[in-house]
C-alpha positions in Angstrom: 38.7 -53.6 22.4 36.6 -50.5 21.7 34.6 -49.0 18.9 35.8 -49.6 15.3 33.2 -46.8 14.9 30.2 -48.1 13.0 27.1 -46.5 14.5 23.7 -48.3 14.8 21.6 -47.9 11.7 18.7 -50.3 12.4 18.1 -52.5 9.3 20.2 -50.4 6.9 23.5 -51.6 5.3 24.9 -48.1 5.8 28.1 -47.8 7.8 30.1 -45.0 9.3 33.9 -45.1 9.2 34.2 -42.0 11.3 35.3 -38.4 10.8 32.5 -37.7 8.3 33.0 -40.8 6.1 29.4 -42.2 6.1 28.6 -44.7 3.4 25.2 -45.8 2.2 26.8 -49.3 1.6 29.9 -51.0 2.8 30.9 -51.6 -0.8 33.7 -49.4 -2.2 35.5 -49.8 -5.6 39.3 -50.0 -5.2 41.9 -47.6 -6.5 43.5 -48.6 -9.8 40.5 -50.5 -11.0 38.0 -47.6 -11.6 40.4 -44.9 -13.0 38.6 -41.6 -12.1 35.1 -43.1 -12.4 34.1 -41.7 -15.8 34.2 -44.9 -17.8 32.6 -47.1 -15.2 29.8 -44.6 -14.6 28.6 -45.4 -18.1 28.4 -49.1 -17.3 26.9 -49.3 -13.7 25.1 -47.1 -11.2 27.7 -45.8 -8.9 25.0 -44.3 -6.7 24.1 -47.7 -5.4 27.5 -48.3 -3.8 29.3 -46.7 -0.9 31.9 -45.0 -2.9 34.9 -45.1 -5.2 38.6 -44.8 -4.5 40.2 -43.0 -7.4 43.3 -44.0 -9.2 46.4 -42.9 -7.3 47.3 -39.2 -7.6 50.8 -37.8 -7.3 52.0 -34.2 -7.3 53.4 -34.6 -10.8 52.2 -36.7 -13.8 53.6 -40.2 -14.1 53.9 -42.4 -17.1 54.4 -45.5 -15.0 56.4 -48.6 -15.9 57.0 -49.6 -19.6 54.8 -52.4 -21.0 54.1 -55.3 -20.7 52.4 -54.1 -17.5 49.6 -56.6 -16.9 49.4 -60.4 -17.2 46.8 -63.0 -16.3 47.7 -65.6 -13.7 45.7 -68.6 -12.3 42.8 -67.1 -10.4 44.0 -63.6 -10.8 46.3 -61.1 -12.4 49.6 -59.5 -11.9 50.4 -55.8 -12.7 53.2 -53.4 -12.6 51.5 -50.2 -13.8 53.8 -48.1 -11.7 51.2 -45.6 -10.5 50.7 -43.9 -13.8 48.4 -40.9 -13.4 47.5 -37.5 -14.8 49.1 -35.6 -11.9 47.6 -33.3 -9.4 46.8 -30.2 -11.5 45.1 -32.1 -14.3 43.2 -34.2 -11.7 41.8 -31.0 -10.2 41.1 -29.3 -13.5 39.8 -32.3 -15.5 38.6 -35.0 -13.1 37.2 -33.1 -10.1 34.3 -31.6 -12.1 33.0 -35.0 -13.0 33.6 -36.4 -9.4 31.5 -33.5 -8.1 28.5 -34.8 -9.9 28.6 -38.3 -8.5 26.0 -39.4 -6.0 28.5 -41.5 -4.0 31.5 -40.9 -1.7 34.7 -39.9 -3.4 38.0 -41.1 -1.8 41.2 -40.0 -3.4 44.2 -42.4 -3.3 47.5 -40.4 -2.8 51.1 -41.4 -3.5 54.4 -39.7 -3.4 58.2 -39.9 -3.5 58.5 -38.1 -0.2 56.4 -36.8 2.7 56.4 -33.4 1.0 54.8 -34.9 -2.1 51.9 -36.4 -0.1 51.5 -33.0 1.8 51.4 -31.1 -1.5 48.6 -33.3 -2.9 46.4 -33.0 0.3 47.0 -29.3 0.6 45.8 -28.8 -3.0 42.8 -31.1 -2.6 41.5 -29.5 0.5 39.7 -27.0 -1.6 37.8 -29.7 -3.5 34.5 -30.2 -1.6 33.6 -33.5 -3.2 36.5 -35.3 -1.7 35.3 -37.1 1.4 38.5 -38.9 2.4 42.1 -39.6 1.5 43.5 -43.1 1.1 47.2 -42.9 1.8 49.0 -45.4 -0.4 51.9 -46.7 1.7 52.2 -50.0 -0.1 52.6 -50.2 -3.8 54.8 -53.2 -4.6 55.6 -52.4 -8.2 57.3 -49.0 -7.8 60.9 -49.1 -6.7 61.3 -47.4 -3.4 58.9 -44.5 -2.8 55.7 -45.4 -0.9 56.7 -49.1 -0.4 59.6 -47.9 1.8 57.1 -46.1 4.1 54.7 -49.0 4.2 57.1 -51.5 5.6 58.4 -49.3 8.3 56.5 -48.6 11.5 58.4 -45.3 12.1 58.0 -44.1 8.6 54.3 -44.9 8.7 53.9 -43.0 11.9 55.8 -40.0 10.6 53.8 -39.6 7.4 50.4 -40.1 8.9 51.2 -37.7 11.8 52.3 -35.0 9.3 49.2 -35.5 7.1 46.9 -35.4 10.1 48.0 -31.8 10.8 46.9 -30.8 7.3 43.3 -32.0 7.1 40.2 -32.7 9.1 39.0 -35.1 6.5 39.1 -38.9 6.9 42.5 -40.5 6.6 42.7 -44.1 5.5 46.1 -45.8 5.5 46.5 -48.5 2.8 48.7 -51.3 4.0 50.9 -53.9 2.4 50.9 -57.6 3.3 54.5 -57.7 2.3 55.8 -57.1 5.8 56.7 -59.2 8.9 53.8 -57.8 11.0 51.0 -55.9 9.3 49.4 -55.3 12.7 52.5 -53.4 13.8 52.2 -51.0 10.8 48.4 -50.7 11.4 48.9 -49.7 15.0 51.5 -47.1 14.0 49.0 -45.6 11.6 46.3 -45.6 14.3 48.6 -44.0 16.8 49.5 -41.3 14.3 45.9 -40.3 13.7 44.6 -42.5 10.8 40.8 -42.9 10.9 40.9 -46.3 9.2 43.2 -48.8 7.5 42.6 -50.5 4.2 44.1 -53.9 3.4 45.5 -55.8 1.7 47.3 -54.2 -1.2 48.7 -56.7 -3.7 51.2 -59.4 -2.9 54.6 -59.3 -4.7 54.5 -61.8 -7.5 56.1 -62.9 -10.7 55.0 -64.6 -13.9 57.2 -66.1 -16.6 57.1 -67.6 -20.0 59.3 -70.7 -19.7 59.5 -71.2 -23.5 60.9 -67.7 -24.1 62.7 -67.8 -20.8 61.4 -64.3 -20.0 59.2 -62.7 -17.4 55.7 -61.7 -18.5 56.1 -58.2 -17.0 58.8 -55.7 -18.2 59.2 -54.9 -14.5 59.9 -58.6 -13.8 57.8 -58.6 -10.6 54.5 -57.0 -9.9 51.4 -57.0 -7.7 49.3 -60.1 -7.5 45.6 -59.6 -7.1 42.3 -61.5 -7.6 40.7 -64.5 -6.0 44.0 -66.3 -5.4 44.9 -63.8 -2.6 41.6 -63.9 -0.7 42.8 -66.4 2.1 45.8 -64.2 2.7 43.7 -61.1 2.8 41.2 -62.6 5.3 44.0 -63.6 7.6 45.5 -60.1 7.5 42.1 -58.4 8.1 41.5 -60.7 11.1 44.9 -59.9 12.5 44.6 -56.2 12.1 40.9 -56.1 13.4 42.1 -57.7 16.6 44.9 -55.2 17.0 43.4 -51.7 16.3 40.3 -49.8 17.4 39.7 -48.0 14.1 37.7 -49.4 11.2 39.3 -51.9 8.9 38.4 -51.7 5.2 39.1 -55.2 3.7 40.0 -56.1 0.2 41.8 -58.9 -1.7 40.0 -61.3 -4.1 36.4 -60.3 -3.5 34.4 -61.5 -6.4 30.9 -62.2 -5.0 28.4 -61.6 -2.2 29.8 -64.6 -0.2 33.3 -63.2 -0.4 32.2 -59.8 0.8 30.3 -61.3 3.8 33.4 -63.3 4.7 35.4 -60.0 5.0 32.6 -58.4 7.1 32.3 -61.2 9.6 36.1 -61.3 9.8 36.3 -57.7 10.9 35.9 -55.4 7.9 33.6 -52.5 8.4 33.6 -51.9 4.7 35.1 -53.7 1.7 36.8 -52.8 -1.6 36.4 -54.6 -4.9 39.3 -54.5 -7.2 40.2 -57.0 -10.0 36.6 -58.1 -10.5 35.8 -54.6 -11.8 37.7 -55.5 -15.0 35.6 -58.7 -15.5 32.2 -57.4 -14.4 31.7 -53.6 -14.2 28.4 -54.2 -12.4 30.0 -56.3 -9.6 29.9 -53.5 -7.0 26.2 -52.8 -7.5 25.4 -56.5 -7.5 27.2 -57.1 -4.2 25.9 -53.9 -2.6 22.3 -54.9 -3.5 22.8 -58.4 -2.1 24.3 -57.0 1.2 21.4 -54.6 1.5 18.9 -57.4 1.1 20.6 -59.6 3.6 20.7 -57.0 6.4 17.1 -55.8 5.6 15.9 -59.2 6.7 14.9 -59.1 10.4 15.8 -62.8 10.7 19.5 -61.9 10.1 21.7 -59.9 12.4 22.2 -56.2 11.8 25.4 -55.1 10.0 26.7 -53.8 13.4 26.1 -57.2 15.0 27.5 -59.1 12.1 30.8 -57.2 11.6 33.7 -58.9 13.3 31.5 -61.6 14.8 33.6 -64.5 13.6 33.3 -67.4 16.1 36.7 -68.8 16.9 37.1 -72.0 18.9 34.5 -74.3 20.3 
């Protein structure tokens, strides 16, 4: 098994995911939990983390699913937002000026109804110099059809990443769903098509009901389950994919503290994304990033390059 990229950086917590995506910290904030960064920037220092992944952007504005769209569940939450967003043109006109001022890496999450939709977004964003990478959302579980169809098919994943690879020299990160028979098969297809990294896992398909009213809590009936409850599943999928591909893995799913983040790193994640916990503690990214930096600055601990993927299996 070769690279997974990550170049030596002595006692720093900085990591490289390849193709120009160099992060001062392995901590990223996940799409859908930080909007476009403006609100969170008032509550925490985004300059202390590796970067943010914006809310999903589509070629046209989307209102998303009707409410109720979010509900709490034991150890997590379930949502069916439906990829609501301002659309490509408003994003460029209204959000990019703010993102240009951030002292952190900006990764734009992209969705679409077709390959042409994805292409249209990337072609337009190529002129935005602050965008360091594109996270290609192949895996939203609460939108009927669309990106979910691509994310469960090896051939469709290969087709879309191959097409997008011809349009940009920027870093392409394929976001994968756990709601498949073999996530490593999809990851390999993304790698073969030219993806520079894979991020996983997106939310698990879930459902919550009110038995007294005999109704689902979400208008969409099912939605995406996230939060601490899904961490064991996420770790297993990260481990599976790490051992299948040679490109960096960006792990996510239930990370709520320093220990969780370290578990993802040792399991094979070159970087991690924090999602649901941003709603509970807006400072969580900075807190975890500071703790990771302190850990790897200690000469008695391994370097981040030595630690990543060093899980000891067997006797």
